[in-house]
C-alpha positions as semicolon CSV with decimal commas, in nm:
position;residue;x (nm);y (nm);z (nm)
1;M;0,000;0,000;0,000
2;S;0,120;0,353;-0,068
3;T;0,187;0,612;0,199
4;K;-0,130;0,746;0,361
5;V;-0,263;1,084;0,253
6;K;-0,370;1,300;0,544
7;E;-0,748;1,275;0,588
8;D;-0,794;1,651;0,629
9;Q;-0,644;1,699;0,281
10;Y;-0,939;1,520;0,116
11;S;-1,235;1,759;0,086
12;A;-1,442;1,933;-0,180
13;E;-1,144;2,154;-0,272
14;N;-0,962;1,841;-0,393
15;I;-1,227;1,762;-0,657
16;K;-1,101;1,921;-0,980
17;V;-1,352;1,972;-1,265
18;L;-1,223;1,937;-1,622
19;E;-1,535;1,919;-1,843
20;G;-1,900;1,815;-1,863
21;L;-2,083;1,486;-1,921
22;E;-2,276;1,549;-2,243
23;A;-2,123;1,303;-2,491
24;V;-2,120;0,984;-2,285
25;R;-2,465;0,852;-2,375
26;K;-2,419;0,946;-2,740
27;R;-2,083;0,772;-2,776
28;P;-2,051;0,525;-2,489
29;A;-1,790;0,310;-2,667
30;M;-1,541;0,599;-2,646
31;Y;-1,547;0,565;-2,267
32;I;-1,596;0,194;-2,196
33;G;-1,468;0,024;-2,512
34;D;-1,796;-0,113;-2,649
35;V;-2,162;-0,167;-2,559
36;G;-2,139;-0,547;-2,554
37;K;-2,040;-0,783;-2,276
38;R;-1,696;-0,628;-2,228
39;G;-1,829;-0,274;-2,189
40;L;-2,102;-0,389;-1,952
41;H;-1,855;-0,551;-1,713
42;H;-1,631;-0,247;-1,742
43;L;-1,896;-0,054;-1,547
44;I;-1,822;-0,264;-1,239
45;Y;-1,447;-0,224;-1,284
46;E;-1,481;0,156;-1,290
47;V;-1,672;0,167;-0,960
48;V;-1,442;-0,088;-0,796
49;D;-1,137;0,114;-0,912
50;N;-1,253;0,403;-0,691
51;S;-1,257;0,171;-0,391
52;I;-0,915;0,032;-0,483
53;D;-0,780;0,389;-0,499
54;E;-0,890;0,430;-0,137
55;A;-0,703;0,108;-0,056
56;L;-0,391;0,234;-0,236
57;A;-0,408;0,551;-0,025
58;G;-0,427;0,335;0,288
59;F;-0,786;0,404;0,396
60;C;-0,977;0,093;0,281
61;D;-0,927;-0,276;0,357
62;K;-1,259;-0,425;0,241
63;V;-1,462;-0,403;-0,081
64;T;-1,789;-0,587;-0,144
65;V;-1,951;-0,641;-0,486
66;I;-2,307;-0,778;-0,497
67;F;-2,519;-0,894;-0,793
68;N;-2,867;-0,805;-0,669
69;K;-3,186;-0,998;-0,751
70;D;-3,328;-0,713;-0,960
71;G;-3,022;-0,716;-1,194
72;S;-2,850;-0,417;-1,035
73;V;-2,497;-0,422;-0,889
74;S;-2,378;-0,279;-0,557
75;V;-2,018;-0,187;-0,478
76;E;-1,936;-0,094;-0,119
77;D;-1,610;-0,004;0,055
78;N;-1,499;0,109;0,399
79;G;-1,285;0,398;0,275
80;R;-1,318;0,762;0,374
81;G;-1,640;0,820;0,182
82;I;-1,669;1,066;-0,107
83;P;-1,669;1,425;0,028
84;V;-2,017;1,573;0,078
85;D;-1,932;1,938;0,146
86;I;-2,018;2,201;-0,114
87;H;-1,781;2,233;-0,410
88;K;-1,704;2,604;-0,441
89;D;-1,685;2,611;-0,823
90;E;-1,992;2,395;-0,892
91;N;-2,196;2,511;-0,592
92;K;-2,322;2,159;-0,523
93;P;-2,208;1,872;-0,297
94;A;-1,875;1,724;-0,402
95;V;-2,030;1,375;-0,426
96;E;-2,280;1,507;-0,683
97;V;-1,996;1,664;-0,881
98;V;-1,808;1,333;-0,883
99;M;-2,121;1,145;-0,996
100;T;-2,238;1,386;-1,268
101;V;-1,933;1,566;-1,412
102;L;-1,686;1,398;-1,645
103;H;-1,320;1,423;-1,540
104;A;-1,410;1,517;-1,183
105;G;-1,247;1,337;-0,895
106;G;-0,986;1,331;-0,623
107;K;-0,730;1,152;-0,841
108;F;-0,653;1,476;-1,025
109;D;-0,534;1,620;-0,695
110;K;-0,213;1,448;-0,585
111;G;-0,276;1,555;-0,228
112;S;-0,572;1,317;-0,224
113;Y;-0,429;1,016;-0,408
114;K;-0,059;0,949;-0,455
115;V;-0,147;0,702;-0,733
116;S;-0,475;0,578;-0,873
117;G;-0,593;0,285;-1,083
118;G;-0,846;0,478;-1,292
119;L;-0,678;0,628;-1,598
120;H;-0,883;0,939;-1,668
121;G;-1,114;1,004;-1,374
122;V;-1,418;0,947;-1,597
123;G;-1,520;0,625;-1,419
124;V;-1,814;0,663;-1,188
125;S;-1,972;0,954;-1,378
126;V;-1,969;0,743;-1,695
127;V;-2,129;0,454;-1,503
128;N;-2,396;0,698;-1,385
129;A;-2,460;0,827;-1,738
130;L;-2,499;0,472;-1,875
131;S;-2,726;0,344;-1,597
132;K;-3,106;0,346;-1,602
133;W;-3,079;0,444;-1,237
134;L;-2,806;0,478;-0,977
135;W;-2,784;0,580;-0,616
136;V;-2,489;0,658;-0,396
137;E;-2,471;0,631;-0,020
138;V;-2,183;0,794;0,172
139;S;-2,097;0,730;0,536
140;R;-1,895;1,025;0,659
141;N;-1,885;1,279;0,942
142;G;-2,106;1,055;1,160
143;H;-2,393;1,059;0,907
144;I;-2,519;0,859;0,608
145;Y;-2,591;1,067;0,296
146;K;-2,784;0,946;-0,009
147;Q;-2,855;1,077;-0,358
148;K;-3,038;0,926;-0,657
149;Y;-2,985;0,965;-1,033
150;K;-3,146;0,857;-1,361
151;T;-2,934;0,822;-1,676
152;G;-2,683;1,055;-1,514
153;S;-2,928;1,326;-1,406
154;T;-2,968;1,415;-1,038
155;Q;-3,312;1,330;-0,901
156;N;-3,297;1,482;-0,552
157;K;-3,082;1,691;-0,324
158;L;-2,824;1,508;-0,113
159;E;-3,010;1,387;0,195
160;K;-2,908;1,274;0,541
161;V;-3,074;0,934;0,581
162;G;-2,914;0,805;0,899
163;V;-2,622;0,805;1,140
164;S;-2,308;0,595;1,126
165;K;-1,987;0,556;1,320
166;K;-1,826;0,404;1,011
167;T;-1,702;0,563;0,687
168;G;-1,728;0,443;0,329
169;T;-1,911;0,463;-0,002
170;K;-2,180;0,241;-0,153
171;V;-2,285;0,272;-0,517
172;C;-2,577;0,075;-0,663
173;F;-2,655;0,094;-1,035
174;Y;-2,875;-0,071;-1,298
175;P;-2,726;-0,063;-1,650
176;D;-2,941;0,093;-1,922
177;D;-3,075;-0,172;-2,162
178;K;-3,117;0,102;-2,424
179;V;-2,739;0,138;-2,431
180;F;-2,611;-0,218;-2,383
181;K;-2,677;-0,525;-2,597
182;T;-2,699;-0,732;-2,279
183;I;-2,736;-0,629;-1,915
184;E;-2,669;-0,970;-1,759
185;F;-2,340;-0,979;-1,569
186;E;-2,129;-1,296;-1,566
187;Y;-2,002;-1,408;-1,228
188;K;-1,685;-1,570;-1,360
189;I;-1,566;-1,262;-1,550
190;I;-1,601;-1,038;-1,245
191;S;-1,459;-1,293;-1,000
192;E;-1,139;-1,330;-1,206
193;R;-1,078;-0,954;-1,204
194;L;-1,153;-0,923;-0,831
195;R;-0,920;-1,214;-0,755
196;E;-0,647;-1,039;-0,956
197;L;-0,703;-0,711;-0,767
198;A;-0,681;-0,895;-0,433
199;Y;-0,346;-1,046;-0,532
200;L;-0,217;-0,703;-0,639
201;N;-0,326;-0,536;-0,315
202;K;-0,186;-0,746;-0,035
203;G;-0,418;-0,777;0,264
204;L;-0,720;-0,617;0,091
205;E;-1,035;-0,827;0,126
206;I;-1,269;-0,829;-0,175
207;Q;-1,601;-1,011;-0,149
208;L;-1,829;-1,109;-0,437
209;K;-2,187;-1,219;-0,377
210;D;-2,450;-1,331;-0,628
211;K;-2,808;-1,301;-0,499
212;R;-2,978;-1,352;-0,837
213;S;-3,069;-1,717;-0,775
214;E;-3,220;-1,900;-0,479
215;E;-2,883;-2,035;-0,369
216;L;-2,635;-1,762;-0,271
217;R;-2,305;-1,786;-0,458
218;Q;-2,009;-1,605;-0,308
219;D;-1,632;-1,579;-0,296
220;S;-1,396;-1,391;-0,071
221;F;-1,050;-1,297;-0,193
222;K;-0,776;-1,193;0,048
223;F;-0,410;-1,276;0,000
224;N;-0,165;-1,179;0,269
225;G;0,116;-1,308;0,047
226;G;0,018;-1,070;-0,235
227;L;0,221;-1,131;-0,550
228;S;0,381;-1,444;-0,401
229;D;0,037;-1,599;-0,374
230;F;-0,037;-1,481;-0,730
231;V;0,270;-1,666;-0,863
232;K;0,168;-1,982;-0,675
233;Y;-0,182;-1,956;-0,824
234;L;-0,050;-1,920;-1,180
235;D;0,214;-2,186;-1,130
236;E;0,024;-2,437;-0,916
237;H;0,001;-2,714;-1,178
238;N;0,363;-2,690;-1,291
239;N;0,654;-2,875;-1,136
240;P;0,846;-2,595;-0,957
241;L;1,223;-2,578;-0,984
242;H;1,230;-2,427;-0,634
243;N;0,959;-2,380;-0,372
244;K;1,067;-2,044;-0,233
245;I;0,930;-1,748;-0,431
246;I;1,186;-1,482;-0,529
247;T;1,042;-1,148;-0,415
248;V;1,154;-0,785;-0,429
249;N;0,954;-0,498;-0,278
250;R;1,129;-0,161;-0,276
251;E;1,074;0,203;-0,371
252;A;1,291;0,457;-0,553
253;G;1,207;0,799;-0,693
254;E;0,858;0,774;-0,541
255;I;0,792;0,467;-0,759
256;P;0,712;0,154;-0,554
257;V;0,821;-0,163;-0,736
258;E;0,713;-0,511;-0,637
259;I;0,799;-0,837;-0,811
260;A;0,751;-1,207;-0,741
261;L;0,885;-1,489;-0,956
262;R;0,950;-1,861;-0,962
263;Y;1,087;-2,111;-1,213
264;S;0,930;-2,442;-1,309
265;N;1,035;-2,735;-1,528
266;T;0,836;-2,603;-1,825
267;Y;0,950;-2,429;-2,143
268;N;0,724;-2,122;-2,167
269;E;0,751;-1,790;-1,990
270;N;0,449;-1,635;-1,819
271;I;0,514;-1,274;-1,720
272;L;0,229;-1,043;-1,616
273;S;0,295;-0,673;-1,565
274;F;0,077;-0,415;-1,392
275;V;0,080;-0,038;-1,344
276;N;-0,151;0,096;-1,073
277;N;-0,341;-0,237;-1,087
278;I;-0,391;-0,204;-1,466
279;N;-0,278;-0,510;-1,662
280;T;-0,029;-0,374;-1,916
281;I;-0,077;-0,652;-2,170
282;E;0,163;-0,484;-2,416
283;G;0,432;-0,436;-2,152
284;G;0,629;-0,114;-2,161
285;T;0,923;0,047;-1,984
286;H;0,867;-0,137;-1,654
287;L;0,875;-0,476;-1,829
288;S;1,188;-0,380;-2,026
289;G;1,357;-0,276;-1,702
290;F;1,262;-0,606;-1,539
291;R;1,395;-0,816;-1,827
292;T;1,725;-0,630;-1,843
293;A;1,773;-0,655;-1,466
294;L;1,685;-1,025;-1,453
295;T;1,940;-1,115;-1,724
296;R;2,216;-0,899;-1,572
297;A;2,157;-1,030;-1,220
298;M;2,148;-1,396;-1,325
299;N;2,457;-1,366;-1,545
300;N;2,640;-1,173;-1,274
301;H;2,558;-1,441;-1,017
302;A;2,654;-1,723;-1,257
303;T;2,990;-1,563;-1,346
304;K;3,076;-1,471;-0,988
305;N;3,009;-1,824;-0,868
306;N;3,162;-2,000;-1,172
307;L;2,832;-2,174;-1,259
308;I;2,858;-2,164;-1,640
309;K;3,022;-2,497;-1,723
310;A;3,084;-2,520;-2,097
311;K;3,150;-2,853;-2,263
312;K;3,456;-2,916;-2,479
313;N;3,462;-2,696;-2,794
314;E;3,140;-2,528;-2,678
315;K;3,078;-2,155;-2,659
316;I;2,786;-2,060;-2,440
317;T;2,640;-1,716;-2,377
318;L;2,329;-1,708;-2,161
319;S;2,067;-1,469;-2,300
320;G;1,752;-1,320;-2,151
321;E;1,549;-1,577;-2,344
322;D;1,737;-1,857;-2,165
323;F;1,674;-1,705;-1,823
324;R;1,303;-1,662;-1,897
325;E;1,235;-2,024;-1,994
326;G;0,993;-2,172;-1,739
327;L;0,959;-1,838;-1,559
328;T;0,636;-1,722;-1,395
329;A;0,666;-1,361;-1,281
330;I;0,450;-1,069;-1,172
331;I;0,572;-0,709;-1,191
332;S;0,364;-0,440;-1,022
333;V;0,463;-0,074;-1,016
334;K;0,283;0,237;-0,892
335;V;0,331;0,551;-1,101
336;A;0,181;0,890;-1,011
337;E;0,141;1,007;-1,374
338;P;0,136;0,698;-1,600
339;Q;0,165;0,756;-1,975
340;F;0,010;0,476;-2,178
341;E;0,059;0,402;-2,545
342;G;0,031;0,108;-2,784
343;Q;-0,260;-0,043;-2,974
344;T;-0,472;-0,104;-2,664
345;K;-0,335;0,188;-2,458
346;T;-0,192;-0,058;-2,208
347;K;0,178;-0,015;-2,277
348;L;0,363;0,200;-2,024
349;G;0,569;0,475;-2,187
350;N;0,723;0,656;-1,888
351;G;1,097;0,652;-1,959
352;E;1,203;0,713;-1,599
353;V;1,034;0,391;-1,484
354;K;1,272;0,161;-1,675
355;G;1,580;0,275;-1,484
356;V;1,403;0,257;-1,149
357;V;1,274;-0,096;-1,211
358;D;1,612;-0,207;-1,350
359;K;1,802;-0,087;-1,041
360;I;1,554;-0,223;-0,785
361;V;1,510;-0,564;-0,952
362;Y;1,883;-0,610;-1,022
363;E;1,984;-0,540;-0,663
364;G;1,691;-0,733;-0,518
365;I;1,753;-1,051;-0,719
366;L;2,126;-1,044;-0,646
367;D;2,054;-1,010;-0,274
368;F;1,812;-1,302;-0,288
369;L;2,055;-1,527;-0,477
370;E;2,336;-1,448;-0,236
371;E;2,112;-1,571;0,047
372;N;1,977;-1,868;-0,154
373;P;2,269;-1,999;-0,366
374;S;2,107;-2,339;-0,429
375;I;1,818;-2,171;-0,611
376;G;2,063;-1,967;-0,819
377;R;2,250;-2,282;-0,918
378;R;1,930;-2,459;-1,030
379;V;1,816;-2,158;-1,234
380;V;2,152;-2,129;-1,411
381;E;2,155;-2,504;-1,486
382;K;1,810;-2,473;-1,644
383;A;1,924;-2,169;-1,846
384;L;2,223;-2,370;-1,974
385;L;1,989;-2,644;-2,100
386;A;1,775;-2,375;-2,265
387;A;2,082;-2,221;-2,432
388;R;2,191;-2,559;-2,573
389;S;1,838;-2,620;-2,698
390;R;1,833;-2,274;-2,856
391;S;2,160;-2,347;-3,029
392;A;2,025;-2,675;-3,165
393;A;1,713;-2,493;-3,287
394;R;1,908;-2,218;-3,463
395;K;1,956;-2,415;-3,784
396;A;1,587;-2,500;-3,807
397;R;1,495;-2,139;-3,730
398;E;1,727;-2,000;-3,997
399;L;1,593;-2,248;-4,251
400;I;1,237;-2,140;-4,174
401;R;1,331;-1,772;-4,194
402;R;1,488;-1,820;-4,535
403;K;1,178;-2,001;-4,655
404;S;0,956;-1,725;-4,516
405;A;1,082;-1,475;-4,773
406;L;0,816;-1,378;-5,027
407;G;0,810;-1,579;-5,346
408;G;0,622;-1,886;-5,460
409;S;0,918;-2,124;-5,462
410;S;0,996;-2,060;-5,095
411;L;0,643;-2,132;-4,968
412;P;0,529;-2,474;-4,840
413;G;0,440;-2,713;-5,121
414;K;0,100;-2,797;-4,970
415;L;0,000;-2,429;-4,942
416;S;-0,257;-2,318;-5,199
417;D;-0,189;-1,945;-5,195
418;C;-0,419;-1,663;-5,301
419;S;-0,345;-1,429;-5,592
420;N;-0,386;-1,103;-5,397
421;R;-0,064;-0,977;-5,234
422;D;-0,214;-0,714;-5,002
423;P;-0,224;-0,874;-4,652
424;V;-0,527;-0,664;-4,552
425;F;-0,741;-0,856;-4,803
426;C;-0,579;-1,198;-4,762
427;E;-0,696;-1,489;-4,546
428;L;-0,514;-1,809;-4,453
429;Y;-0,726;-2,111;-4,360
430;L;-0,549;-2,366;-4,139
431;V;-0,749;-2,676;-4,226
432;E;-0,752;-3,018;-4,063
433;G;-0,649;-3,292;-4,303
434;D;-0,622;-3,337;-4,678
435;S;-0,990;-3,425;-4,728
436;A;-1,120;-3,097;-4,584
437;G;-0,826;-2,919;-4,745
438;G;-0,935;-3,051;-5,085
439;S;-1,290;-2,923;-5,041
440;A;-1,163;-2,588;-4,912
441;K;-0,925;-2,547;-5,207
442;Q;-1,204;-2,610;-5,458
443;G;-1,465;-2,399;-5,279
444;R;-1,255;-2,094;-5,187
445;D;-1,223;-1,752;-5,344
446;R;-0,878;-1,794;-5,503
447;R;-0,817;-1,420;-5,510
448;T;-0,813;-1,369;-5,133
449;Q;-0,827;-1,709;-4,960
450;A;-0,524;-1,934;-4,909
451;I;-0,549;-2,292;-4,779
452;L;-0,290;-2,476;-4,570
453;P;-0,388;-2,836;-4,488
454;L;-0,233;-2,972;-4,167
455;R;-0,165;-3,344;-4,150
456;G;-0,203;-3,509;-3,811
457;K;-0,195;-3,329;-3,479
458;V;0,032;-3,028;-3,435
459;I;0,298;-3,063;-3,166
460;N;0,195;-2,947;-2,816
461;S;0,366;-2,609;-2,763
462;E;0,298;-2,624;-2,390
463;K;0,530;-2,921;-2,338
464;A;0,787;-2,895;-2,621
465;R;1,121;-2,719;-2,614
466;I;1,199;-2,476;-2,893
467;D;1,431;-2,711;-3,088
468;K;1,171;-2,989;-3,095
469;L;0,897;-2,742;-3,185
470;L;1,086;-2,599;-3,481
471;S;1,167;-2,943;-3,619
472;N;0,795;-3,021;-3,653
473;N;0,683;-3,016;-4,018
474;E;0,342;-2,860;-3,952
475;V;0,492;-2,582;-3,739
476;Q;0,752;-2,514;-4,008
477;S;0,478;-2,493;-4,272
478;M;0,272;-2,246;-4,067
479;I;0,569;-2,020;-3,990
480;T;0,684;-2,021;-4,351
481;A;0,335;-1,953;-4,487
482;L;0,279;-1,660;-4,249
483;G;0,608;-1,505;-4,358
484;A;0,663;-1,296;-4,043
485;G;0,953;-1,485;-3,886
486;F;0,943;-1,664;-3,553
487;G;1,019;-1,578;-3,191
488;G;0,812;-1,333;-2,992
489;T;1,063;-1,234;-2,724
490;E;1,236;-0,898;-2,696
491;D;1,608;-0,857;-2,647
492;E;1,744;-0,677;-2,341
493;S;1,706;-0,333;-2,500
494;G;1,333;-0,390;-2,535
495;E;1,359;-0,411;-2,915
496;K;1,291;-0,708;-3,140
497;A;1,594;-0,912;-3,235
498;P;1,662;-0,943;-3,613
499;G;1,446;-1,212;-3,769
500;D;1,210;-1,237;-3,472
501;F;0,838;-1,235;-3,533
502;D;0,730;-0,910;-3,698
503;P;0,352;-0,868;-3,745
504;E;0,411;-0,606;-4,015
505;K;0,546;-0,886;-4,237
506;L;0,237;-1,107;-4,199
507;R;0,118;-1,222;-4,540
508;Y;-0,243;-1,261;-4,419
509;H;-0,442;-1,039;-4,184
510;K;-0,697;-1,309;-4,118
511;I;-0,564;-1,643;-3,995
512;I;-0,860;-1,878;-3,965
513;I;-0,850;-2,211;-3,781
514;M;-1,102;-2,441;-3,952
515;T;-1,136;-2,787;-3,794
516;D;-1,401;-3,057;-3,772
517;A;-1,682;-3,021;-3,517
518;D;-1,580;-3,338;-3,330
519;V;-1,341;-3,437;-3,050
520;D;-1,035;-3,465;-3,277
521;G;-1,117;-3,131;-3,437
522;S;-1,148;-2,967;-3,094
523;H;-0,812;-3,113;-2,992
524;I;-0,638;-2,985;-3,305
525;R;-0,798;-2,643;-3,256
526;T;-0,670;-2,635;-2,896
527;L;-0,320;-2,735;-3,009
528;L;-0,319;-2,452;-3,264
529;L;-0,449;-2,202;-3,009
530;T;-0,176;-2,314;-2,769
531;F;0,087;-2,258;-3,039
532;F;-0,032;-1,906;-3,119
533;Y;-0,080;-1,809;-2,753
534;R;0,260;-1,938;-2,643
535;K;0,475;-1,869;-2,951
536;M;0,301;-1,602;-3,163
537;K;0,085;-1,410;-2,917
538;E;0,120;-1,096;-3,132
539;V;-0,114;-1,267;-3,381
540;I;-0,384;-1,277;-3,112
541;D;-0,305;-0,933;-2,969
542;G;-0,316;-0,782;-3,318
543;G;-0,662;-0,925;-3,386
544;Y;-0,549;-1,154;-3,670
545;L;-0,661;-1,494;-3,536
546;Y;-1,012;-1,636;-3,591
547;L;-1,203;-1,960;-3,552
548;A;-1,432;-2,076;-3,832
549;L;-1,771;-2,204;-3,716
550;P;-1,892;-2,472;-3,959
551;P;-2,252;-2,592;-3,927
552;L;-2,336;-2,908;-3,736
553;Y;-2,647;-2,999;-3,939
554;R;-2,793;-2,981;-4,288
555;V;-3,172;-2,957;-4,266
556;S;-3,358;-3,033;-4,590
557;Q;-3,716;-3,072;-4,707
558;G;-3,758;-3,158;-5,072
559;K;-3,545;-2,914;-5,269
560;K;-3,529;-2,669;-4,980
561;E;-3,219;-2,691;-4,759
562;T;-3,064;-2,485;-4,483
563;Y;-2,793;-2,524;-4,219
564;A;-2,799;-2,525;-3,839
565;Y;-2,506;-2,441;-3,614
566;D;-2,643;-2,593;-3,293
567;D;-2,923;-2,817;-3,167
568;N;-3,163;-2,531;-3,088
569;E;-3,130;-2,385;-3,437
570;R;-3,183;-2,734;-3,586
571;D;-3,506;-2,782;-3,387
572;L;-3,640;-2,439;-3,483
573;M;-3,572;-2,504;-3,853
574;M;-3,741;-2,844;-3,837
575;E;-4,044;-2,694;-3,666
576;R;-4,069;-2,414;-3,921
577;M;-4,040;-2,654;-4,218
578;K;-4,307;-2,886;-4,078
579;K;-4,546;-2,597;-4,030
580;E;-4,488;-2,472;-4,384
581;N;-4,523;-2,814;-4,547
582;K;-4,668;-3,091;-4,333
583;N;-4,671;-3,349;-4,611
584;T;-4,299;-3,356;-4,695
585;K;-4,045;-3,529;-4,473
586;V;-3,771;-3,320;-4,309
587;S;-3,423;-3,479;-4,330
588;I;-3,132;-3,413;-4,096
589;Q;-2,767;-3,469;-4,186
590;R;-2,515;-3,442;-3,900
591;Y;-2,173;-3,324;-4,018
592;K;-1,888;-3,485;-3,828
593;G;-1,618;-3,354;-4,056
594;L;-1,557;-3,075;-4,303
595;G;-1,466;-3,341;-4,560
596;E;-1,831;-3,454;-4,562
597;M;-1,927;-3,124;-4,728
598;N;-1,882;-3,071;-5,097
599;P;-1,690;-2,756;-5,200
600;E;-2,010;-2,559;-5,269
601;Q;-2,152;-2,638;-4,924
602;L;-1,827;-2,552;-4,748
603;W;-1,813;-2,219;-4,931
604;E;-2,174;-2,135;-4,861
605;T;-2,166;-2,219;-4,491
606;T;-1,814;-2,153;-4,368
607;M;-1,602;-1,957;-4,616
608;D;-1,828;-1,705;-4,790
609;P;-1,752;-1,368;-4,620
610;E;-2,112;-1,264;-4,678
611;K;-2,263;-1,561;-4,492
612;R;-2,002;-1,724;-4,269
613;T;-1,959;-1,681;-3,894
614;L;-1,609;-1,620;-3,759
615;M;-1,514;-1,604;-3,393
616;K;-1,231;-1,362;-3,316
617;V;-0,978;-1,496;-3,066
618;T;-0,908;-1,253;-2,782
619;V;-0,755;-1,274;-2,434
620;N;-0,962;-1,106;-2,162
621;S;-0,753;-1,228;-1,870
622;A;-0,390;-1,323;-1,925
623;A;-0,379;-1,502;-1,590
624;E;-0,688;-1,710;-1,667
625;A;-0,567;-1,790;-2,020
626;A;-0,227;-1,908;-1,896
627;E;-0,390;-2,123;-1,630
628;T;-0,629;-2,279;-1,883
629;F;-0,351;-2,371;-2,127
630;Q;-0,148;-2,520;-1,840
631;D;-0,448;-2,727;-1,728
632;L;-0,543;-2,849;-2,075
633;M;-0,203;-2,897;-2,237
634;G;0,048;-2,921;-1,950
635;S;0,194;-3,223;-1,775
636;D;-0,033;-3,223;-1,469
637;V;-0,288;-3,501;-1,529
638;E;-0,484;-3,422;-1,213
639;A;-0,529;-3,060;-1,320
640;R;-0,666;-3,178;-1,655
641;R;-0,900;-3,425;-1,484
642;S;-1,027;-3,150;-1,255
643;F;-1,087;-2,919;-1,553
644;I;-1,286;-3,187;-1,736
645;E;-1,495;-3,272;-1,429
646;T;-1,572;-2,903;-1,367
647;N;-1,666;-2,824;-1,728
648;A;-1,826;-3,153;-1,841
649;K;-2,174;-3,023;-1,760
650;F;-2,131;-2,745;-2,019
651;V;-2,061;-2,982;-2,311
652;V;-2,323;-2,951;-2,584
653;N;-2,197;-3,192;-2,853
654;L;-1,986;-3,492;-2,755
655;D;-1,870;-3,758;-2,999
656;I;-1,789;-4,091;-2,835
């Protein structure tokens, strides 16, 4: 937690007004991202962020989120309570200013909050504007104050409704169904974010309760170990190289830096970085500082203790990539004035942060290794194995890179390329097997659609080292066809190494996984998703990866035919056909494989841009995604069994 701000410094004078609230309802997506599921859940995050800011300032240790029976959501904290005295510029209570004026809040006044999680101070006023109704209740100065709003407009003067010895704020809101496509909140989505916030704020208790059904569902998140507990959670199904978590928690230049990390006997790195509790999925200066410091500290320790044992005629240099193999790490920094950039505005750009993180992490890791030399020895031994593997993979990597150059002769022989050369208009279908590949090749639009059939099951990227991965024929074909190189890691300067994956060189801006709608098809799809998530995550982050959704059924009656994508749609079509023509039999054909469709059917149902349905692959929670891939594709059989038992009830179509 950051240093406490004096309580008498937080009053109406601290609420700075920047501009009004007019445009929010007209252009809600500008403020919350979209008006779908993601934007809806963002409303809760914005209100919770205000409570977390109170925790960061040292005044709150409990936050409660409740899904109420009527569909509304309540967020309550035991912080100081939003000020209720009159704001001199607005001539209304400060709480009303915060709730109804865009860019109004205590986080613009550094005397009130040293750091804050909300980026722009638009949060709770935007929630108010996009809610059918909202009320706020403030416990402060020995009283309870309450005010109500409708679609952002104040409905009554701030009233005293009771007395209280406690302090805090409670906000209850009902999202406007005229704004959002859905107003039903999902428990799992919110619980994952609240769990993450509890890890990032050591000792803070966050409760989630769901009162919408007869049986109360609830969770309570509180982690006294903070980031150490977070690493254990992410790493629980891996075989750890050492049990003790490496931790550093120091401050320099008024920038608190906290890290926790541990190595396991796996081959992928899993690093999550946060700034003021915001998941910086594109990294930034703090991540670059961490990587540089980690490599320097480990190499320094290895050299000082003579741990790098080269074999005869062998030259070994341990790189950052070697020291990150099997690493699970969390980096959390607090920055008073964060500057974000990048495609999703979640890449930290503050230059001064890199040096601070570098110095703190370098010194902290060296101190830890001096006190725990056995852990240092094991980490260096693992890095040596990674370096030898990397050396063995270099030939395969260079071969693939040479093949990836543009030009027909260098492309995989089984690739049926498209004639267009502008990546924006080009699509690559990764198709399961030669049979489906044959139908896809005949049914496609040859101008813009390329087909790459994959034989057999792609190697599991969760359990394979880089040299073995790059020697796999199907992986080689995919990398060569995409033409953007391979290797998603940054070097120690934070820049891409020559020949590493470069999304600007992608030959296709739609990469579509098209597999059968059966168990084998699902497995191949999961293997491909694992490959892209672990080895080419930029493809997902850039919005280039999609899943094709082929139909499950062909429903026909006489010469009339249509397609159904699930059982409900099949039943509705059957019912409609029977009503329209009772005398003609309705036939159902269940597709188990894409190869069962002729080229015309495959085009009409799955490949025609005018009619097809594509599912874009995105990552909402990096922590949850990493855990899921570990469970499904890792070495822990019990974790996989537990996942199957938990999710079996949600299976719709199962082929046995």
